[in-house]
N, C-alpha and C positions, 0 to 999 in steps of 0.2 A: 504494499500500499504505500501509495505516495503522500507525503507529507507536503502541507503548505502553512507555514506559520505566518498569522496576522499580528500586527502591533495593534494593540486594545487601545491605543490612546486616540488613533483614530477614527475610531467607530462614532458614528450617530446614531442614536436609534431611530428606525424609523416613522414614529408617529410626533417625534420632535420635528423632524426634518418634513413632514407634510404638513405639520402646524403652520410652517411660513412659507411653506411653497405655492409660488405663482401656478396657476392653472393651466397657463402655456406650456409650462415644464410637464404637468400631466397629459394634456391632448399631444405634445411631441414623441411621450412613451407610447400612448395610445397607437397615433399612426405606426409608429416605429414595430409593433408588437400585436396588432390585433388581428394580423392575418395568420401568425403564429396561435391564436388563443382558438380564434377560428377553425383552424385545423385539428385540434386538440377535440375543441366542442364535436366535431363531425366525427372523430374517430372514439371519445371516450364519452361520449356524452357529460361532460361535465359543462355548464353555461360558460361562454367565454365571457361574459361580465364579472362573473365570478373569478373567472383568472386574471383577467385583466386589473379588477380589484385589487385582488389578495397580490399581484405584482407590483401595483403602486403604492399599497400599503406596506408590505416586507420588506422592498426597496430603496424604497424613498422616490420612487418615479427612475431607480437604475442607479440612483447617485450616494446610497449608502455604499460604505468602504466594504461590505461582504459582496455585496452588487459589483462591484466597479473588480474587486482584485479576485473575487472565487464564482463569477456569474452567479451566484446565487442568489435568483430575484425570491424566493418564497420564503426563506428562513426554517428549509428543512435541516434538521439535526442527522447526524451518521445514521443513528440505530444500528443494531447488530448485523441488519446482511448487507449494509454500504460495502464495496470492496474495491471503490473508485478514489479521485484526490480527497482530502479533507483539509479545512483550515479551521482555526480555534480562537473564539474568544468568547469574553463574559457576554451572558445572557441572563436567564434565570440563575443559574449557575456562576462560577469562576470558569474559566477556561474550559468552556465546551464546545465539543466536537460538531463542526458544519461539514455539510457535503462542499466540492466543488468542481466546479466544471469547467469545459473546454469552451463551450459555445452557450451564450444563451438559451438558445434552442433546447438545448441538453436538460438546460433547468425547466422549461414547460414541459418538454417532455417526462422527466423525472414526477413534476408535481402532480401530471396525468399519472403515471404508476404507483405514486405514493400515495393518490384516493382511492383508485380502483384495485391495489393489492392488498388495502388494508381494512381486515373484517369493520374494525368500528367505524367506517366511513359507508358502508356496505347500504344502510338504509337512505343515505342521500341519493342512491339512481332509483330510488323507488318516486323519488316527488318527480313533479310536471319540469320537464329541462328549463322554462323561462321565468319559473319562478323564484327568482333570485333570494328575493326574502329568506324564502323559507331554506334554501341552502345555505345562507348567512349565517341564519340561525341554528342550520344544522353541524356546519362548522365547528360553533362554537359550544354547542351542546358535547359534539365529538372530542373535545379537547385540542383541536387545533392550534391555539393559541389561548395565553393564561391571562391576556386584557380583558375584563369583565365587558369592556364595551365594543370587542371585536366585532360583533355582528352589526351594530349600530354602525360602525365606522364604515365595515365595507358596504351597506346598503345606503351611506351619505354618499360617497363615490360612486357606487354605480348612477345616484340619480342627479348629483352634481354634472358629473361628464356624460351623462347620458348614454352606458355603457349598455343601456337593455337593450338598443340599436342593436348588439353584433349577433344577440340573440337568434333575432329573426333570419339571420343569413344562412342560405345554404354555401356552404364553402365551396369555391370553383380557383384552380389553382390561381388563374391569370386574374381572378376577380379580388383574389387574397392579396397578391402584389402589388396591385394598382389602387388598392381601396380609398377612400375618402369617407369618411364619415358625415353628413351635413348634422349640425345640430339640430336638436328636437327643436320644431316652430321654426325653421327656418325652411322657404321655399326651393325644390330642385324638381328634377324633371323624371318619370318612368314614361317610357314609350311615347316621347313628346308632349306629355302631358303634365301639368304642376302639379306638384303634391308637398305635403309636410308630412313630417312624422309627430305623430301624440305625444304627449309629454305626460309624466305622473299626473293622474286626475282629471285628465282632459275627458270632456264629454261632447257630444254635438252641439248641444246648445253654446257651449264655451265656445268652442272653436266656430261657431255662427257669428258670435258676437265679435271675436278675435277678428277673422277674415272678412266681415261683412257680407258674408254669402249665405242668403236665406237659408234656415232650416231642411226645409223641405229639399231644397236642389242640394244640400249635403248628403243627405241619405240617399239622395237617386242617385248620386256621383259616386257613392258606395255603398250600393246597393246590395254587393257580395259578403260584407258583415253584419254575421247573425245577430250577434250583440251589440244592438248600435248605441247602446249607453253605457256600456263597459268595455271601452277602449283600452286594449292594452298599450304602455307606454311603447312608444316606436312602432306603431305601428303606420303604413302608410296611408294618408289620407286624401283623398283626390280632391282637387279643386274647382275640378271642371269635370266636362265628361270623357270617358276611358275611349279609348279608339276601337274600331270593331276589327283590326287584325293588328297585330306587333308590326311595327316596321324594321325592325332588325330580324333575331333569330326566328325561324319556320318552327323552329317545335323544340322538346326538352323531355328529357329522361328524367323523373322522379325520383328523386337519392333518399326520398324518406315518403312513408305515407302522407298524402293530403288531399284536400279536397278543391275540384273544381273551383269552386269560390275564391280558396286560398289564390289559387295561380292567379285567379283575375284579378284581386288584390295588387298580391306581387306583381305580376307582368304588365297592368296597367292594359288589359284588353278585356271589353265588355263580357260579362258573364252569358248572354244570352247568344252571343257570337261562337263562345268557348263550345258551349253547348252545341250548338248547330253543326260548326266545323269539326269535333270530336263524336257527335251522335252520341253524347248522355245527358239523358233527362233528369239524372240527380244529381243536382249541383253543389250536393251538402255530406253525399255519401264519399267516405274517404277510400282514396285508389291506391292500391299498394305500390310500393315501390318496384321501381323498375318499368313501369308504364309509360308510354309516350303519348304526350299530348301533343298538337300541332297548334299552335299558335295564327297561323294563316292560312 
């Protein structure tokens, strides 16, 4: 086993770093590592929002001494099974052993393996993948960190930085590499149609007041959403009528089970058009992984 000794006087606790950390530093961290978090979510079923929030919190957005010297972004200690590089510094006890990595990507992978292979975290994978609040509280309950406010801090970071947006992504390698996430409430475009992403607590009534678009019209533009007044944060909300067909890709192959209504909201193609093109009469019935859906 290779040993990497860290001098202790330069170590700064992540929570202290975050107290005075500009949000621009966090956004830079998210921009740099969100694609890795999404890839891990796709493979290991851990919400990307949780992974990013833990990375921000545990590493001071990549600026803690442990992160900079050992690429350890999640504060994972060595444990009896670890056979890789290590580093030592004071934490709950003096001179504790922490895992060290050659690359940040390796830290993200090990974070996923740490959660999926440890029985005390098994109950987390019974939760909804986009329920970041339940995941945050579950991590605290399972003993991931000793800070009594750990769950609340994760939730605060996710909501401040709109990290829940990433839980909605189906990871595609090209999209990951070039992904820029719009701030919630900021307009952007899907299939050449104006869209904004909902924020925590948004309802169609609030969005109608905010955008000046009649409530009836918002409902019409987003008719594929089943629960019109229970909008999940990060949901794309169309501000004008969707197109009858995709202006880009011709078809998609489902990577996870989903409904035609969800595809309509994600791709910006009218639900009635998708039903007609694909000869599907049950828009809210879940389609299995691997099904090909035509967009035009």
